[in-house]
C-alpha positions as CSV (number, residue, x, y, z in Angstrom):
1,M,0.0,0.0,0.0
2,G,3.0,2.3,0.1
3,E,3.3,2.7,-3.7
4,S,2.3,6.0,-5.3
5,V,-0.4,6.2,-8.0
6,S,2.2,7.2,-10.6
7,D,4.4,4.1,-9.7
8,L,1.4,1.8,-10.0
9,R,0.3,3.4,-13.3
10,R,3.8,2.9,-14.7
11,E,4.0,-0.7,-13.5
12,Y,0.7,-1.6,-15.2
13,S,1.2,0.7,-18.3
14,M,-2.0,2.6,-17.5
15,S,-2.8,6.2,-18.5
16,Q,-3.8,8.7,-15.9
17,A,-7.2,9.1,-17.4
18,T,-7.8,5.3,-17.3
19,F,-6.7,5.2,-13.7
20,Y,-9.1,7.9,-12.7
21,K,-12.0,6.4,-14.7
22,W,-11.5,3.1,-12.9
23,R,-11.2,4.9,-9.6
24,F,-14.4,6.7,-10.2
25,K,-16.2,3.5,-11.3
26,Y,-14.8,1.1,-8.7
27,G,-13.9,3.5,-5.9
28,D,-16.9,2.5,-3.7
29,A,-16.1,-1.2,-4.1
30,D,-15.4,-1.3,-0.3
31,V,-18.9,-0.2,0.4
32,I,-20.4,-2.7,-2.0
33,V,-18.3,-5.6,-0.5
34,K,-19.3,-4.6,3.0
35,R,-23.0,-4.6,2.1
36,L,-22.6,-7.9,0.3
37,K,-21.1,-9.5,3.4
38,E,-23.9,-8.1,5.5
39,L,-26.5,-9.6,3.1
40,E,-24.7,-13.0,3.1
41,S,-24.7,-12.9,6.9
42,E,-28.4,-12.1,7.0
43,N,-29.2,-14.7,4.5
44,A,-27.4,-17.4,6.5
45,R,-29.3,-16.3,9.6
46,L,-32.6,-16.5,7.8
47,K,-31.8,-19.9,6.4
48,K,-31.0,-21.2,9.9
49,M,-34.3,-19.7,11.2
50,Y,-36.3,-21.3,8.4
51,A,-34.6,-24.7,9.0
52,E,-35.4,-24.5,12.7
53,E,-39.0,-23.5,12.1
54,R,-39.4,-26.3,9.5
55,L,-38.1,-28.8,12.0
56,T,-40.4,-27.6,14.7
57,S,-43.3,-27.8,12.2
58,Q,-42.4,-31.4,11.3
59,I,-42.2,-32.4,14.9
60,R,-45.7,-30.9,15.6
61,L,-47.1,-32.8,12.6
62,E,-45.7,-36.1,13.7
63,A,-47.0,-35.5,17.2
64,L,-50.5,-34.8,15.8
65,E,-50.5,-37.9,13.8
66,G,-49.5,-40.0,16.8
67,K,-46.0,-40.9,15.6
68,F,-44.4,-39.3,18.6
């Protein structure tokens, strides 16, 4: 992370205009990645909740049918 922008541009043969276009387009990628991780976490939590509720429902059905 200690390299300057001009050093990176030279290393990858990138013009200044291209660099700043990419920076404008992908500069908020950190925010997007953070939100994606939040959504994945929430999705995992909801899947777990659904599985637990489904299991509870199945147990209740079996108890009503007298299989318990």
